[in-house]
Steps between C-alpha positions, in 0.01 A plus 500: 500500500586866544237591241191612692262451209623145440484421873137611485437260212669221699290565813807625685798353315668164449448228758827450696697203371303480174629469143360766269539554127483816289459447126530749220673615184838677509462857622179455695674553835560149634857551621412842643217339696750245630738777612214691661403187695859461625548870579177510701616196695836666567319805639341264753830325582418192291817419300438418135676316219469549125618201297556594137597292197551787255493853647841649579541681835559839338182469296294428813659790686433736209135396473456538875662844506259621231217434746679652798625176659854464638588131485861561604388634838281196565782265400738675738247462783469129428132536414531416130710246313529473121599149394588417137515137391371249242186283517717186522707627792196632686315171461797307635535741794131479592497121485680473835403666831871503587625677185695827511191684370284359780769609745486846345122514550543431871813709562345808342153430644336525158122547525416601142638370173441594135595261220549666161398313302361148533450490123870412470428156647319409176844483334605211722258243357240436231314253723191666658498262796868559572440875481209464743735314736754784470235758587386292797858466622563875481173599670530235771858602576404865544206406721722265700712801593189690613542778245230688312591486132408684183575306182520702179377335178529635146228481239443640154326831450187350348447207735202485736492135597720232355574134538775533757776243478580382851180657634666734748162669546382191690806502727492860625254649749437832323502612136524867407472601136651820357388596153543774240168625367420741217239761589411781263824441303714524816682218680414460868565228758249278674525270802282211611517233771406173331532275804575514873478202731378552854368853458237702320638722228371767266389357169480814290770628263659822622715773352875480575759777470876508560595824672786630711469307824380181333194335351161651578163333448196712429135431427334267255470570127145637511289461191742272318521129434745249345781663702715186515496455123725806482256700285196609700182659380221695659196319634211585271 
């Protein structure tokens, strides 16, 4: 993933060709993790694609520059492509293996893709089964192209587990949770791997920081419990 601590939690990283989801509230670092995943791939000559429904190019470039990443250089080298579209257009493009988007995947040799964010698909229908079919279509299309994907999903600040309309969690291979947590009246970030098919993964909740150079994962929250509730307390 480009984040050594997360790779350690994932027993080495994502499985090639898998569909992986990162969930969290706004500001927890989901999009930055997606960029880090693509930048690390580019460093190993694996072209990457970020598909966004809401972020403007300049905003992404500014966020990346604040961490020391030069997206322009990667774009010029053909190792990174930023693609801005709507959920409707993307779904139509992915529905056919002969679409212009599928041609783009092959022409550019895309190996990694980040979709920001899949939560926008919930606006297309109120029918849970139809939404499940949409998620299946998206994931199957990305796997059909042989790409390793990271799907970004939004959630509220106070949510731990919720009844998920469309049940994307059952469709993806890996679920990573990013969470704000209050410790001693200070806000920190936590990361946990809730699920990973086909590989052992770390089950503890670890400390996450956003620093220049990207996301860094540190040790567990020793001596504390109820981390994922957002307000932890010491173990008595």
